[in-house]
Each structure stands twice: as structure tokens, then as C-alpha cells.
C-alpha positions in Angstrom: -158.9 112.4 83.8 -158.3 108.7 84.6 -162.0 107.9 84.3 -163.4 110.2 81.7 -160.2 110.9 79.6 -158.1 114.0 79.6 -159.7 115.4 76.4 -163.2 115.4 77.8 -162.1 116.9 81.1 -159.9 119.6 79.6 -162.6 120.4 77.0 -165.3 120.9 79.6 -163.1 122.7 82.1 -161.6 125.0 79.5 -165.0 125.9 78.0 -166.4 126.7 81.5 -163.3 128.7 82.5 -163.1 130.8 79.3 -166.9 131.4 79.3 -166.8 132.5 83.0 -163.9 134.9 82.5 -165.7 136.4 79.4 -168.9 136.8 81.4 -167.0 138.2 84.3 -165.6 141.0 82.1 -168.9 141.8 80.4 -171.1 141.7 83.5 -168.4 143.7 85.4 -168.4 146.4 82.7 -172.2 146.5 82.8 -172.2 147.1 86.5 -173.8 143.7 87.4 -174.4 142.5 90.9 -171.3 141.8 93.0 -172.6 138.4 94.0 -172.9 137.3 90.4 -169.4 138.7 89.6 -168.0 136.8 92.6 -169.7 133.6 91.5 -168.3 133.9 88.0 -164.8 134.5 89.5 -165.2 131.4 91.6 -166.3 129.3 88.7 -163.4 130.5 86.6 -161.0 129.7 89.4 -162.4 126.2 90.1 -162.6 125.3 86.4 -159.1 126.4 85.4 -158.1 123.5 83.1 -155.1 121.4 84.3 -153.6 121.4 80.8 -150.0 121.0 82.2 -151.1 117.8 84.1 -152.9 116.5 81.0 -149.9 117.1 78.7 -147.6 115.5 81.3 -149.8 112.5 81.4 -149.9 112.0 77.6 -146.2 112.6 76.9 -145.2 109.0 77.7 -147.7 107.7 75.2 -146.4 110.0 72.5 -142.6 109.3 73.0 -140.7 106.0 73.1 -137.1 106.9 74.1 -136.2 107.7 77.7 -134.0 110.6 76.4 -136.9 112.0 74.4 -139.2 111.8 77.4 -136.7 113.5 79.7 -136.1 116.3 77.2 -139.9 116.8 76.8 -140.4 117.0 80.5 -137.6 119.6 80.7 -139.2 121.6 77.8 -142.6 121.4 79.6 -141.0 122.8 82.7 -139.4 125.6 80.7 -142.7 126.5 79.0 -144.5 126.5 82.3 -141.9 128.8 83.9 -142.0 131.1 80.9 -145.8 131.3 81.1 -145.6 132.2 84.7 -143.1 134.9 84.0 -144.8 136.3 80.8 -148.3 136.3 82.2 -147.9 139.2 84.7 -146.0 141.1 82.0 -148.9 140.8 79.6 -151.3 142.0 82.3 -149.0 144.9 83.1 -148.8 145.9 79.5 -152.6 145.8 79.2 -152.9 148.1 82.3 -150.5 150.6 80.7 -151.5 150.6 77.1 -155.1 149.3 77.2 -157.6 148.5 79.9 -157.9 145.8 82.6 -160.8 144.3 80.5 -158.3 143.5 77.7 -156.3 141.3 80.1 -159.5 139.4 80.9 -160.3 138.9 77.3 -156.8 137.7 76.5 -156.9 135.2 79.3 -160.2 133.8 78.1 -158.9 133.5 74.5 -155.6 131.9 75.6 -157.4 129.3 77.8 -159.9 128.5 75.0 -157.2 128.2 72.4 -155.0 126.0 74.5 -157.8 123.7 75.5 -159.0 123.4 71.8 -155.5 122.7 70.7 -155.1 119.9 73.3 -158.5 118.4 72.5 -157.9 118.4 68.8 -154.5 116.6 69.0 -154.2 113.2 67.4 -154.4 110.3 70.0 -151.3 108.2 70.4 -150.8 105.3 68.0 -150.6 102.8 70.9 -153.6 102.3 73.2 -153.7 104.2 76.4 -153.3 102.0 79.5 -156.3 102.5 81.7 -156.5 101.6 85.4 -158.8 98.7 84.8 -156.4 97.2 82.3 -153.7 96.7 85.0 -153.7 95.0 88.3 -156.2 96.5 90.8 -153.8 95.4 93.6 -151.6 98.4 93.1 -152.2 100.8 96.1 -153.8 104.1 95.6 -150.8 105.7 97.3 -147.8 103.8 96.1 -144.8 104.1 98.4 -142.7 105.6 95.5 -145.3 108.3 95.0 -145.2 109.2 98.7 -141.4 109.5 98.4 -141.8 111.8 95.4 -144.4 113.9 97.0 -142.3 114.3 100.2 -139.3 115.4 98.2 -141.5 117.8 96.2 -142.6 119.5 99.4 -139.1 120.8 99.8 -139.3 122.6 96.4 -142.4 124.3 97.7 -140.7 125.3 100.9 -137.9 126.9 98.9 -140.4 129.1 97.0 -142.3 130.0 100.1 -139.2 131.1 102.0 -137.9 133.2 99.1 -141.3 134.9 98.7 -141.0 136.4 102.2 -137.2 136.5 102.8 -135.9 138.2 99.7 -138.1 141.3 99.9 -137.3 141.5 103.6 -133.6 141.4 102.9 -133.7 144.0 100.1 -135.9 146.3 102.1 -133.5 146.2 105.0 -130.7 147.1 102.6 -132.7 150.1 101.4 -133.1 148.5 97.9 -136.7 147.2 97.8 -136.7 147.3 94.0 -133.9 144.7 94.0 -136.3 142.0 95.0 -138.0 142.0 91.6 -134.7 141.5 89.9 -133.8 138.6 92.3 -137.0 136.8 91.4 -136.4 137.5 87.7 -132.9 135.9 87.9 -134.3 133.0 89.8 -136.8 132.3 87.0 -134.2 132.7 84.3 -131.9 130.3 86.2 -134.8 127.7 86.3 -135.3 128.0 82.5 -131.5 127.7 81.8 -131.2 124.8 84.3 -134.1 122.9 82.7 -132.6 123.4 79.2 -129.2 122.2 80.4 -130.6 119.2 82.1 -132.8 118.2 79.2 -130.2 118.7 76.6 -127.9 115.9 77.6 -128.0 112.3 78.6 -127.2 111.5 82.2 -125.3 108.3 83.0 -126.9 107.6 86.4 -130.3 106.1 87.2 -132.9 108.7 88.1 -133.0 108.0 91.8 -129.2 108.5 91.9 -129.5 111.7 89.9 -132.0 113.0 92.5 -129.5 112.5 95.3 -126.7 114.2 93.4 -128.8 117.2 92.5 -130.2 117.5 96.0 -126.7 117.6 97.4 -125.7 120.2 94.8 -128.7 122.3 95.6 -127.9 122.2 99.3 -124.4 123.6 98.5 -125.8 126.3 96.2 -128.5 127.4 98.7 -125.9 127.5 101.5 -123.8 129.8 99.4 -126.8 132.0 98.8 -127.2 132.4 102.5 -123.7 133.8 102.7 -124.4 136.0 99.6 -127.3 137.6 101.5 -124.7 139.5 103.6 -124.2 141.6 100.4 -127.7 141.9 98.9 -126.5 142.7 95.4 -124.5 139.5 95.3 -127.8 137.7 95.6 -128.5 138.4 91.9 -126.0 135.8 90.6 -126.8 133.6 93.6 -130.5 133.5 92.6 -129.6 132.6 89.1 -127.5 129.6 90.4 -130.4 128.7 92.8 -132.7 128.5 89.8 -130.3 126.3 87.9 -130.0 124.0 90.9 -133.7 123.6 91.6 -134.9 123.0 88.0 -133.3 119.6 87.4 -134.8 118.3 90.7 -138.3 119.3 89.6 -137.8 117.5 86.3 -136.4 114.4 87.9 -139.3 114.2 90.3 -141.7 114.5 87.4 -139.9 111.8 85.4 -139.9 109.5 88.4 -143.7 109.4 88.2 -143.4 107.2 85.2 -141.7 104.6 87.5 -143.9 104.8 90.6 -147.5 105.0 89.3 -149.6 103.3 86.7 -149.9 105.1 83.3 -153.6 105.8 84.0 -152.7 107.6 87.2 -150.1 110.0 85.8 -152.5 112.9 85.6 -153.6 112.5 89.1 -150.1 112.0 90.4 -148.8 115.1 88.6 -151.7 117.1 89.9 -150.8 115.9 93.4 -147.3 117.0 92.9 -148.4 120.5 92.0 -150.9 120.6 94.9 -148.3 119.5 97.4 -145.8 122.1 96.1 -148.4 124.9 96.4 -149.4 123.8 99.9 -145.8 123.7 101.0 -145.2 127.1 99.5 -148.1 128.6 101.4 -147.1 126.9 104.7 -143.5 128.0 104.3 -144.6 131.6 103.5 -146.7 131.7 106.6 -144.0 130.3 108.8 -141.3 132.5 107.4 -143.6 135.6 107.8 -144.1 134.6 111.5 -140.4 134.1 112.0 -139.6 137.4 110.3 -141.1 139.3 113.2 -138.8 137.7 115.7 -135.6 137.1 113.7 -132.8 139.6 114.4 -132.0 139.6 110.7 -134.0 138.5 107.6 -130.8 136.8 106.4 -131.5 134.1 109.1 -134.7 133.2 107.3 -132.7 131.8 104.3 -131.3 129.1 106.5 -134.6 127.3 106.2 -133.9 126.7 102.5 -130.7 124.5 102.7 -132.2 122.8 105.8 -135.3 121.8 103.8 -133.3 120.5 100.9 -131.0 118.6 103.2 -134.1 117.0 104.9 -135.5 116.1 101.5 -132.2 114.4 100.6 -132.3 112.4 103.8 -135.9 111.5 103.1 -135.2 110.4 99.5 -132.2 108.3 100.5 -134.0 106.7 103.3 -136.8 105.7 100.9 -134.6 105.1 97.9 -135.8 101.5 97.5 -139.3 102.7 96.8 -137.9 104.4 93.6 -137.1 102.1 90.7 -133.4 102.2 89.7 -134.3 102.0 86.0 -137.0 103.2 83.7 -140.3 101.5 83.0 -141.4 101.0 79.5 -144.3 103.3 78.5 -146.1 100.3 77.0 -145.9 98.2 80.2 -148.2 95.3 80.4 -150.2 94.0 83.3 -147.3 91.6 84.1 -144.9 94.5 84.2 -147.0 96.4 86.6 -147.3 93.4 88.9 -143.6 92.9 88.6 -143.0 96.5 89.8 -144.7 95.6 93.0 -141.8 93.4 93.9 -138.6 94.7 95.6 -135.9 96.0 93.4 -133.9 92.9 93.6 -136.8 90.8 92.3 -137.5 93.4 89.7 -134.0 93.3 88.3 -133.8 89.5 88.3 -137.2 89.3 86.6 -136.0 91.7 83.8 -132.9 89.4 83.3 -135.1 86.3 83.0 -137.3 87.9 80.3 
């Protein structure tokens, strides 16, 4: 996206993905060869357009105020979580009231429509800052980005542990159906938490907000461990866990504006998503392995506050890599060079300007 532009990449990927899904449905119905069907599924999966990353990268160009940007990031998080929740419901409805083919057709239409809507949007009034317009001395992996990605991994660990631990706890309590309700309340809590965070202005710098919300999340997740002694009390606990984790994800996304160049936002946000997914998979595998030797599945939940506590220590240890303020979305080459300096030099430079 940084080299070719987000519209070109999203347009090509979206067209390939939608066409592959449509062909998958038609050839599957026609009884085509399994190898061709598998190839189409692979193409569809590889070409899934990163619309969320593209939208995240373009938002700073469309909005000026820091409050507006924070609110937009929160809304993007809400929409993403809502899509993740609604998607399986649509598929289930198709299986009950229609056919599996209908779900495939809906997926192809939604992908094509979303990509077309993004491609047809009006470009921002101010020019996009490309990588070759700013200093080439900025490292490919800025220290601030490493800090953000390290903290993001803790969010993935939380998801991975919950995926394994919650069904294990409810099954042991002879209430396996309760696990679905727990995940639903976790998702609802994330939506509410994102709305609450984005609806107000916070007085602290973003890196200080990150520390405060990480401490709060540690407390909430520790209480959730105690609540697991009575499985049904996990329902409100999961709602609170969702509310606690949502602001952290939004703050980490917002910090990308401070730690990477504008032309690198799409790549950085994609890295955030990838790190979170890898951490989720690794945590699920580890929790599954521990489940076979743990005397009680409740013990598995201790991994969650431990991971958040570690991420707090990591972010505080590396707090100087995160700017205390916000960088203007229209930063010039001089601003980018200035951001390479320590925070003290950065602040003094701002005062001299």
C-alpha cells in the first residue's frame, strides 16, 4: 500500500477475492475438481483485502483534530468487532433459512461492495505523505513500533487463553452452552468500552493512558479469575473484561500516528493485526497443552493478568520510545527528523518553533 497506494491494492485484492469466492461457489455446485476448488479457496484467502488497515491508514489524512481521530479509531474498532460478531450470525441464518451457497454469494458481494466503496472515496484535500518525501534515515522498525507491537501481543494472548479456558471451565461446570454467552458478553463489552473511550476527551498523554488502562485491565482480569469459581458470575466479568481491553487496543492503534511515518501506517497496522493473531494462536496452543496437566481449568486464566502485567512492565520500560504528545498529521520532513531525537529534544524543539 505504501508503494502502489491503498486504492490500487484494495481494488485488485478485492476483485480477486470476490471473484474467487464466486467461482468457488459455482464450481463447487457443478462438482468441479477438488484441486481447483482448493486453489480458489487459497486465492480467496490470500487476497482478502485489508480494508481495515487501509481505512486506518487514511483516517489521519481525512481528520485534523486529535479528538476526532481518537473517536474515529474507536468507531473503527466498534465496526470491526460488530462485523466479527455479525458475520457468523449471517452464515448461521443462511444455513437455517437458505443454503451454504447463499453465504458464499453474500461474502463475495460484501467484499466487492466494500472495496468499491473504498476505491471510489474522494482523496484527502491535503497530499498524502509518501515515504520518499520524508527522511530515509528513519529505521524500518522504529523503537516505538517495537514497543507497540510488544504490548499488542498481550492482547492476542488474552484472546488465545479465553478461547481455550472458557469452554473448559463451562464444560467442567456442566454448562457447556454458557461459553457462547461468555464470548458474546466479551464482545459486547468491547463495543461498549470502545464507545465510552471514544466519546470523551482524556486529559493524559497517550502513553500515560496506556499505562493507566493496562493497570485497570490487570485488576479486572484478576477479578475474572476469582469469578471463575462460580461460572455464571463470569458473564458480567467477561463484559467488564471487554470494556477493559477495548481502550488499550484503540490507544495502541492511535500511538501508530506517533511512532511511524504517515506512509508506513498501513504496514504498521497490518503488523499489529498479524502480531495479535500470532499471539492468539500461540496462547491457544500453550493453554491447550497446559489444560491437560492443570488440576483445574480455572488456573489457566492466571495467564491473562500475568500477560497484561508483563505488557505494562514492557511499555513502562520503553515509555521513552513513545512520544508524550501527538504528531500533526501534516508533519513535514523536518518534523519527522525531529521525532528521531529524544523526547527532551523533541519538546524543546516544539517550544522553539
